[in-house]
N, C-alpha and C positions, 0 to 999 in steps of 0.2 A: 876646170874642176868639174869630178865628175858628176852625173845627173843622178848613176845608179848610187842611191847612198845603202838601200835595202842588205841585209846578208841574208843567205839563205838559210831556213828554220831548219837546226840539224837536230834530227829525232834519237832521245837516249837509248841504248841497249834496252830490254826490256826488262833485266837486271839492277837497273839502276833506276827504276821508278819508284815512285813513290808508293803503289799499289804492291812489287816486289821487297823492299825497304819492309815493310808495314809486315808482312809474308813471314819474312825471314827473322821480324822480332818477334812474332805469333812462335815458328819453330823452336827459336830459341829458349822462349818463356816454358814449352812444352816441354822441351827437353834437360831443364835446370831443372824445373818444379818434380821429373821424375828421376831424374839423380839425386835429390834432397831428399826424397821420399825413401829413395832406398836405403840411401847411407843413412838418415835418421831412424826411417823404420818404425813410428809408434805402436807400442803395442796393446793390451787389453788393460794392463796394469798400469803405464804411466796416464794412458784417458782416465781410468777411474781414480787414479789418484790426483789427478787435476782438476775433475770437478765432482763435489761431494754432495751428494745429492741430499743433505740437511742443509744445506746453502739456499738462502731465501730466494738468489737466482739462480737458482741450480736449472730450472728450465730455460730461461735464458740461454745462459751460458752453454749450454745444450746446442739448442736451437743455433747460436750467432759458431759457435763450435764449430758445429758440423758443417757449415754453408764455408764456412772458409778451410777445414781439411779436405772438404771436397774440390774445391777451385784446387786445393793444393795436390787433389790426386789421392788423397787417402781413400782407401778399401771403403767402400757403404756399408760392406758385410761387417767389417770388423765396427764400424762407428754402432750399427744395429744394434752388434752383441753387447755393446758398454749402455748403450742405451737400454736393454732388458733388464741387464744388471742391475743398474742405478737406478733406474724409474720401474720397473716390472712391465711387461709386455704391451699393457697397451700405451701408459706414458713413452715410453721408450720407444715404439713405435710413429707413434703421433712425434714428438719431439724431431727425432731424427730423419723422420719424412719430410715434414718441412726444414729442417735444417738443408738435408743433402737437395731437394726442390730448388731451394734461393743459390744455393752452388754449383747447382746444375745450371740456372739462367745465368750467373755472373759470369762462368766460364764459355758461355755463350754466346753473352753478348761482347767478352772480349776475343773471341774466335771470329764475330761478324764484324766489328770493328776493324781486325786488324788482316784480314784474309780473306773476305767474304771478295773486295774488289777485285785482287788478285786471282783466283778460281775462278771468278766472274771471265775477266779476260783469256786466260790460257785452260782453261779447263778443256781438253779433249779424248778422243778415244775414246776407249771402254770404261776408263774414269768419269766421263762426262755422260756417259751412256746411265753408269750407275747412278750418277749424282742426279740423274732425271728420273731413274726407279725412284727411287730415295722421295727425291720429293713431290712425285707425283703418288705415291703412297701414303706420303705424310706421318698422321700419326702413328698409321697401323706399323711404316718402317720403324717408327723411333719405340715404339713396343714392342716389336722385335726383337730389335738389337739390344734393347735392356733386357731380356733376357736370357740373351746368347752368350755361355763365358767366356767365349773369347774376344769377343767384345769388351775392352777394359773403358768401365763407365766414367770414369774422370776424363781421361784424351777423347774418346768419344764426344763429350760436352764441347770439348774447341772445335773439333773435326765440322759438328752439326753448324755450329755458329758458322762455317765457311758455305755450308749451302745456301739452298734457297727454301729452305726447310723456313717457315713462319715460328711468330714466338710462339705462338698459341700450340699451335699442336705439337711443338715440342716440348710443353710444360704439362701436355695433357699427355700425351704418350709416354713421356718420363713419368709420372705420379703413376699411371697404369703400367708400365714396365717393372717401375720399380719396388713397388710393392708389397707382390707375394716373397720377394728375396728379404726384404727390411719387416715386414711379419715373421717369416722364421729364424730368420737372426735374432731378432727381439725374443721371439719366444724360449730361443736356445741360450739368451744372457740368464731371462728371468727365471728359466727353468736351471739355471744352473747356480743362479745364486741364490735358487730357497733349498739345491738340494734334491730338486727331484726329477728320478732317475728317469720316472719314465714321462714327464714332461721332456726331458731331454730324449728320449727317445723318438717321438712323436716329432718331435722337431726336427730332429735330426734324419726320419724318413720324409719330410716337406723339405730340406733343402737337398734329400738325395736325387728325391723326384724333381725339383725344379733343375739341377744339374742334367737330367738325363735328359729332360724334354728341351731344355735347351741346346744340347747340344744334337741333339733330333734334328729339331728347328736351325743349326746351325749348316747340317746337311743337305737339307731341304731345301734353305736360302741359298748354300753354293749352286747345287745344281739350279737353280731358276732363275742362274743370277746373266746378265746380260753377255751374249754371246757374240752380234754383231757386231763388227766396228764398226765407227764412224769414217775408217782411214779410205773406204771404199769412198764414200760421198764426193761429189763432186766439190773442187774448192771451189771458192766465193772470188768473182769479179773483182 
């Protein structure tokens, strides 16, 4: 009779680990939501028809709907514009900002649940350096990313969830970074609903200024990206 009844422990390949499977699920979720939002393509008319401003639950519907649509990767600028049409400048900005922030928090939580473990184990090289730079800047990095036009707001919520950025600076950065564009598009929607040509022009200038400023910020951020690769670092024993 054999005295050795134990069998060697087999290590699963990294792509078969639970962390990798959850990350794959996250990637599939984001890809599916992106495809759905492109196919369905919600527009201003359909959203205005779905929410009547005279409905007694209209503010709640606006907040909850914005949260769901933000999680589903709908453009936040579209939501802000619709909010301005339905509720005016102040009401639209407040309701949509609350909803967008809630949606961002939901997406961030999903990203953290499904993707953080995998990223913490396998992120390396320049991507690791970038993640560490974002984590070091915390709230400031979130604010800057929210104001850069080339960074998709909805997808960024999921991506930030996979980083070491904590929830509190993520929320603070989201509010501070998303507020200017939300105000501008809400003002544009409100002016459009009133037929206010001067208001539309002012809101248009605000939006253009934000776009130009964000583009300049994108360029400056790209120039200051981490340039040192971790490839040259000594390997761990």
